[in-house]
C-alpha positions, 0 to 999 in steps of 0.5 A: 500500499502507498503511504498516502493510502495508509495515512487516509485509512488511519485519519478515516478510522480516527474520525470514525472513533471520534464520532462514536465518542461524541455519539456516546456522550450525546446518548448519555446526556439524553439518557440521564435522569433530569431529576437526578441532575436537578438534584445535584444542581440544588446541591450545588454540584458544579459539574451538574450545573454544566451537565444541565446547560448541555442538556438544555442546549441539545 
């Protein structure tokens, strides 16, 4: 195989892997219980506040 073909395949698989990370993250945000996030926000959890903003912007 030529070097350019190998590089193209590596880039292709890296992009596929990156896409799966983003899809998995989005799926996790959609499936999380909003009541639990609200509870954590009320308790002052900074990470929960960030997650709530992300869910609100989906």
